[in-house]
Legacy VTK file of the C-alpha trace (Angstrom):
# vtk DataFile Version 3.0
C-alpha trace
ASCII
DATASET POLYDATA
POINTS 158 float
0.000 0.000 0.000
2.909 2.333 0.732
4.226 1.696 -2.760
0.942 2.799 -4.306
0.859 5.943 -2.148
4.432 6.725 -3.193
3.569 6.157 -6.881
0.576 8.488 -6.684
2.498 11.189 -4.870
5.430 10.961 -7.251
3.215 11.039 -10.354
1.354 14.118 -9.065
4.578 15.967 -8.251
6.306 15.037 -11.521
3.146 15.798 -13.529
2.999 19.295 -12.075
6.735 19.815 -12.623
6.487 18.659 -16.244
3.502 20.963 -16.879
5.427 23.950 -15.514
8.518 23.052 -17.564
6.330 22.575 -20.667
4.894 26.071 -20.262
8.397 27.581 -19.958
9.935 26.003 -23.072
11.338 28.631 -25.386
10.022 27.579 -28.818
8.184 24.903 -30.755
11.324 23.889 -32.630
12.150 20.907 -30.399
8.586 20.225 -29.196
8.537 16.491 -30.072
11.907 15.816 -28.465
11.003 17.709 -25.299
7.657 15.860 -25.024
9.529 12.548 -25.403
11.919 13.488 -22.590
9.009 14.603 -20.359
7.120 11.372 -21.031
10.151 9.221 -20.235
10.774 11.215 -17.065
7.167 10.723 -15.992
7.208 6.975 -16.707
10.493 6.495 -14.865
9.285 8.462 -11.851
6.139 6.294 -11.629
8.025 3.020 -12.104
10.828 3.812 -9.641
8.775 3.032 -6.484
7.669 -0.274 -8.007
11.212 -1.284 -8.906
12.665 -0.293 -5.527
9.883 -1.524 -3.220
7.892 -3.984 -5.295
4.123 -4.346 -5.104
2.445 -6.627 -2.638
-1.269 -7.168 -3.217
-1.873 -9.723 -0.508
-5.390 -10.187 0.792
-5.849 -11.885 4.128
-7.771 -15.158 4.300
-10.138 -13.634 6.879
-11.392 -11.098 4.357
-11.843 -13.717 1.651
-13.717 -16.151 3.908
-15.877 -13.403 5.462
-16.828 -12.076 2.016
-17.519 -15.612 0.819
-19.934 -16.220 3.694
-21.616 -12.853 3.182
-21.934 -13.505 -0.548
-23.428 -16.930 0.088
-25.951 -15.525 2.577
-26.828 -12.644 0.260
-27.179 -15.001 -2.705
-29.531 -17.260 -0.729
-31.618 -14.284 0.386
-31.875 -12.946 -3.164
-32.865 -16.374 -4.501
-35.585 -16.715 -1.846
-36.939 -13.242 -2.564
-36.957 -13.936 -6.304
-38.916 -17.132 -5.702
-41.463 -15.380 -3.456
-41.952 -12.494 -5.882
-42.344 -14.851 -8.837
-44.898 -16.970 -6.961
-46.838 -13.823 -6.002
-46.791 -12.545 -9.606
-48.096 -15.874 -10.933
-50.822 -15.929 -8.273
-51.902 -12.366 -9.112
-51.905 -13.073 -12.852
-53.994 -16.228 -12.437
-56.424 -14.449 -10.130
-56.902 -11.637 -12.664
-57.408 -14.072 -15.540
-60.019 -16.063 -13.616
-61.872 -12.864 -12.680
-61.807 -11.807 -16.352
-63.448 -15.128 -17.194
-66.125 -14.600 -14.526
-64.827 -17.004 -11.875
-64.575 -15.681 -8.336
-61.284 -16.816 -6.863
-61.054 -17.001 -3.069
-57.504 -18.285 -2.759
-54.550 -19.229 -4.970
-51.192 -20.522 -3.722
-48.388 -21.282 -6.156
-45.249 -23.261 -5.339
-42.343 -23.082 -7.808
-38.700 -24.008 -8.227
-36.167 -21.841 -10.038
-33.191 -23.793 -11.395
-29.624 -22.541 -11.889
-30.445 -21.533 -15.482
-33.329 -19.361 -14.205
-35.896 -21.829 -15.501
-39.173 -21.904 -13.576
-41.022 -25.120 -12.855
-44.388 -25.099 -11.127
-44.639 -27.754 -8.422
-48.120 -27.122 -7.104
-51.037 -24.732 -7.455
-53.681 -24.702 -4.769
-56.932 -23.028 -5.733
-60.216 -22.259 -4.050
-62.790 -20.740 -6.390
-66.472 -20.809 -7.184
-65.859 -23.429 -9.890
-62.705 -25.390 -9.036
-62.922 -27.798 -11.962
-63.300 -25.051 -14.551
-60.505 -23.107 -12.830
-58.219 -26.160 -12.985
-58.791 -26.525 -16.724
-58.222 -22.815 -17.402
-55.015 -22.718 -15.332
-53.785 -25.947 -16.899
-54.271 -24.445 -20.353
-52.762 -21.066 -19.455
-49.612 -22.427 -17.829
-49.254 -25.654 -19.823
-49.169 -27.775 -16.683
-50.840 -31.073 -15.926
-54.093 -30.878 -14.002
-52.685 -33.125 -11.247
-50.337 -30.227 -10.288
-53.437 -28.121 -9.552
-55.101 -28.934 -6.267
-58.672 -27.777 -5.669
-59.195 -26.731 -2.076
-62.566 -27.214 -0.460
-64.665 -24.131 0.082
-64.492 -23.000 3.678
-68.248 -22.432 3.762
-69.047 -26.075 2.865
LINES 1 159
158 0 1 2 3 4 5 6 7 8 9 10 11 12 13 14 15 16 17 18 19 20 21 22 23 24 25 26 27 28 29 30 31 32 33 34 35 36 37 38 39 40 41 42 43 44 45 46 47 48 49 50 51 52 53 54 55 56 57 58 59 60 61 62 63 64 65 66 67 68 69 70 71 72 73 74 75 76 77 78 79 80 81 82 83 84 85 86 87 88 89 90 91 92 93 94 95 96 97 98 99 100 101 102 103 104 105 106 107 108 109 110 111 112 113 114 115 116 117 118 119 120 121 122 123 124 125 126 127 128 129 130 131 132 133 134 135 136 137 138 139 140 141 142 143 144 145 146 147 148 149 150 151 152 153 154 155 156 157
């Protein structure tokens, strides 16, 4: 880290010095040669701390393992939230479609899996509506799932 600080400080100082020297040059006659000398001076001043001290970019194992655990926890949380949001969106879409078709829907629960390629598979759909059988057929057609995945719940009033 000290090497990087030294490189930055040196490059700032040399950059300012070169700019001042560039403004004070007498004529444009040797402009290309002077720019070449300034560029080489700048490069050498930046590389000198690296050559003398070397660069050490070591990262402690504690940081790596702590970040790995945090990443894993964050990844799990994001995956769970994605699953919940997707299930909720499917439920809302099915509810709206059934209402459009004149079927009162009391309850819909969707259970899905999302694979590593972001593919969605529907495991189970629980439905409680005025006409469960008609709802099962409509949902089966809409989502291209087998009717045995759709479970009709009994009306609570029955």
